[in-house]
N, C-alpha and C positions, 0 to 999 in steps of 0.2 A: 502573431495572430493564429488562431486555431480554426480550421474549417474542415468539416466532414460533410460530404454531399448528403442531403436529406435530413440533416440534424440542425437544430437551432438551440440557442441558449440565452439565458438572461440572468442577471444578478443585481439585486437592489438592497436597500436598507428598509427594513420594516419596523425597526425600533427595538430589536432584541439586544443588539450591542449598543454601546455608548458611542457618542461623537459621530453618529451617522455612518458608521462602517457597514459595508455590505454584509448581510446576514441571511439572505434568502435567495436561493438559486433554483432555476428550472432548466432541465435538459429535455428537449422535445424532438421526437422523430416524426417526420412527415407521414410515414406509414407505421402501423404497428410493427415493431421490430421483434425478430426472434430474440429470446432473452435467456440468459443463464446467470446464476449468481452463486457466490460463496459468502458465508456469513460467520460471525464470531463463534468460536467454540466455548466461549465463556458461558457458564450456566446462567449467569445473570444477563439475560438478553433484553435489550431495550424494546419497547412496543413497536417502533418502526422496523426493527429487525424482524420481529415475529410476524408483522404484517407483510413485510417483503418476502419472507420465506414462504408464506401462504400464497401470495399472489404470483410468485415466480413459477409456481407449479403449472400454471397454464401455458408457460413457455413464451408468453408475449408481454411486451412492455412498450408503451408509447411515450411515457413521461416519467421523469424522476424529479421529485420535489425534495429539496434539501434545505434545512435550516442549520445555522451555526449559532453558538452561544448558549444553547440549551440542549442537552443530550436526550431529553425525554426518556431517561433510563431510570429504572427502579421506581416507576410511577404507577404501576398496576393498571387497573381497569380505566381510571381516568386518563392515563397516558395512551392506552389503546384507543379510547374514544376520541382523544385529541388527534391522533394520527389519522383516524377515519374521517373526522370532520375536515381536516386540512386537505387531505387527498381528494375527498369528495368535492370540496370547493374548487380545487384545481381542475378536476375532471369536468365540472359544469362550465367553468370558464373556457376550457379548451374544447368543449363539445365532444368529449370522448367518454367511454365507459370507465367508471372509477376503478375497475379491476386492472386497468392498464396503467395506473399510476402507482409507482413504488416510492415510499418515503425513506429519507435518511435524516438523521439528526446527529449533531456533534456539539459538545460543549460540557457544561457542568452537569454531573450526575445528580438526580434527585429533584431537580426543579421542574415545575409544571410547564408544559409547552404553551406559549401565549397564543392561543388559537385566534382570538379576536384580532390581534395585530397582524398575524399571518394572513388570515382570510380577507381582512380589509385591504391588504396590499396586493392581493391576488390579481385584480384586473390590471394593475400597472405591471406586475411581473409578467403576465401573459402578453400584454401589449408591447413589452420590450423585447420579446423573442426575435432573434435575428441570427443569421448564419454566423456572423462575426461575434455573437454574444457568448460563445462558449468560454472566452477568456473572462468575461464578467462573472459567469457561473463559477469558474475556477477560483476567482478572488472571493466570492461570497461564501464558499464553503470553508475558508480558512479560520482557524482559531488562534493557536500560538504560532502558527506558521509565519515565517519571515517573508515568504514569497510564494506566489501561485506555482503549482507543480503540474506540468503537462509535457507531453511529447507526442510527435506525430511522425508516421512513416508511410511511404508508398510501397505497394507490393503488386507485382504483375500476376494477374490471375486470368487464365484463358484468353490472352491477348488484350486484356483490358487492365487499367491501372486502378487499383482500389486503395483506400485510405484506412489506416488504423490509427486511432488517437486514444491516448490514455490521459485522463484528468484525475489527479489525486490530491489528498491532503493528509497531513500527519506530521507531528514533531515530537509528541510525547505519547505515553501509553503505547509504545511500539515494541512488541515482540509477538507478532501475529502467529496464530495457529491456523490461519486460513488466508489472511489478507492483511492489508494495512487498515488504518481507521476507515477511510473512505476512498474508493477508486471506481472510476467509470470508464469502461473500454467501449469505444464507439467505432463502428465500421459500416461502410456502405456495401460491403461484400455480402453476397447471398450465402448464408451458412445455416444449414438445418440445426435444429435444437440439439440433437445428439452430438453432432460435430462441434457445435459451439461449446457444449459442456466439457467435452474432452480437451479442446484447445485451451479453455479457460483454466481448468484444473492444472494442466501441465504448465501453463504459463505462470500461474500464481505460485506453484511449488518451486519454480526456479527464479522467482523475482521477489514478490512481497513476503513469501514465507522464509526468505533468507536474511531478513533485516532485523536488527536489534538496536534500540536506543536505550531503553530503561528496564526491560524485562517484564513490562506489564501488557496484558492483553485487554483491549477495550471491550466494553459492553455493547458497542455499536459497530464493530468492524463489518464492513460490507464491500464486496467487489461485485459489480454488475457488468455484464458484457451484452451489448445490444448490436444486432446486425439487421439493418433495414432493407438490404438487398437492392438498393437503388442502382448499384453498378450493373445489374442485369446479367451477371455471369451465371453459368451453369452451377447449380448448388454444389458445394464442396462436400465430398464424402469423408469417411472416417480415416481413409488412408490415401496414399498417392502423393504426387508431386505438389499439387495445389494445397493439400492439407498441410504438408510439411512447410511450405512457404508461409501459409497463414499462421501456423503455430509459432514459427520462428519470428515472424513480424510482431505478433502479439507479445511473445516472451521478451524480445529485445526492447520493445517500446515500454513495457511494464517495468523492465529492469532499470531503465533510465529514470523513471519516476520513483522507483523504490530507492535508488541510490540518492536521489534528491532528498527524500525523507530523512535518510540517515545524515546527510550533510546538514540538513536543517534541524537535526535533533536539538531539543531545547538546551541551549547553552553550548552545543558541541563545537569543537575546534578541529577535530580529526575524523576522517572517514577511513576505516581500516578494514580491508578484506582479510578475514581469517581463513586460510586454506589448510585443510588437513588431507594428506594423501598417504598412500601406502597402508590403507586400512583393509580389513577383511571384507567389509561391506560398506556400501554407501551410507547406510544408517549409522554404522559405527563412526564413520568419518564426520557425519553431520552432528552426532552427539558430542564428539570431542570439540568440534568447531563452536557449537552453541555454548558449551560450558565455558570455553575460553572467552567467547564474545560477551557472555553475560556476567563474567567475574568483575565485581566492583574493584578488586585490587588491580586487575589487568587494566580496566578502564581508567582507573586513577593514574596508573603508570603511563598510559597513553597521553593523558592530559599533561602530566609532568615531564613528558619527553624523556622518561627514564627507561633505558633498555634492561629492565629487571626481568630477565628471562625465567627466573625461578618461579615467578607468579604464573607464567604460561604453562610450564610443565606440571606445576602443582594442580592447576585447574584441569589439565588433560587427565591427570591421574585419578580425579574423582568423577570422571564422566561415565563410569560404569562400563568401560570398554577395556578389554584385555589387550595389552601390548607389552613388549619388553622395554622397561625404562632405561636399559643400558645401551639402546641402539638408536636413539632419537637423533634426527637432524633437524635443525631449526634455522630459519632465515628471517631477517628483517629486510624486506625488499629483496635485492640480490645479494645482500651481505650475509655470509654464513656466521651463525652465532654458536651453534653446537654441531659437533661432528661425532656421531656415535656416543652422544651424551657427554662429550668432553667440550669444555668451552674453548672456542677458537675465535671469539669475538674480539674485534678491534673496536675499542670503546668510541673512538672519534668517528669511525665510519658508521657505527650503529646510531650514534647521536644525530648524524647528518640525515639518516633515513627518517628518524622519529621527529625531526623538526619540520618535515614536509606535511602539508595538510591532508594528503592522501597517499597511503602506501599499503603494502601487503605484509602479512606475517604468515609464513608457511612452515608447517610442522609435518615432517615425514615420519610416520610410525614404523615403516619398514616391516609390516606384517602381512601385507597383501597388495592389491592393485587398484583398490577403489579410492575415490576422492569425493570431497564435498567442500562447501564453503558457507560462510555467513558474512554479512557486512555489518560492522558495528561502529559505534561512535565512542568517544571518550566521555567521561563524566566530569562536570565542572561545577564551580561555585554557582554559576548562573543557573544551572539546572535546579539547584536547591532554591534559589531566589524565586524563580518562575513558579515552581510548584508549591512552595511554602505559602505563597500569597495568591494562589490561582483564583480563589473566590473573593478575596478582599483587595 
């Protein structure tokens, strides 16, 4: 069960999806919450993203309306009108200003948003709001997800205990440049807008921006962070112990959900942390890690449980980062594969590592002291099956 003081949720079926699956969600704050957001960097931005980017500028949000099954993306002016009509309906039903409602949509790109179905279901969606309903909301935002994704943690702030909760969804179109497909971070801690924005950006950069499933960035990627202040603590500043505790709690909770997304990557059987260390800069380390994590040849080898280290060093070499190819150390788990670029791999030990569903690959460039990582999945036959027939 997910509970955050001052927040309620609901999730129902309004008929977008087949077989009565939940497809409409609402997250509601008892008070207008301080809000910050990060959105897709894809040039093709869905109307709900554009509307969300506009409304988040006022720094407040009281309700998030999410539909799954239809992305309302690449739908132009009719798509924006649809987003305005549905959020307007939600606002009237809730008795709040429509500027306090931010929409999200996820599903097939190009299809029109079924405004009539959504608005007809709005009274039921609002009446179903309850503190325990955040799990229903987490289920209603799923598309190809195999399970709802959420994590909650407690954090001590000024002698009081606050709650941080992250609800997310995503399994395909995952290589974010800002976030995952959809994620909502809720807290009852009092956090001013500037502090909220800083904590969100740093948390996202160390969680959702570190994951790869298939190398695609969605048109609808959205991460929102809402802080309703119900805890009653002294507002947290941009620095200090309480800020560090808040950022750590948000980052760690978001990281749990981010790893769930990789684990649930469409058809995935492996969750692999690619660690690159010994780089001249953190950006160099991340570039190498991302290139390895995105390589279809590497991802195919992960699926085949083949310790084909040549694919890893070849990917590293095309990352645009300068290093000495004669000095590399490479590990699968704790097992050393290369030492100064000479193979020292024991095939049986390497195979044992690769047979596990979750492990790490570490590449030491030995050119500096900086490090970074990404979390990637393998690529499987099922990924092709899911996406070849996504609309049919």
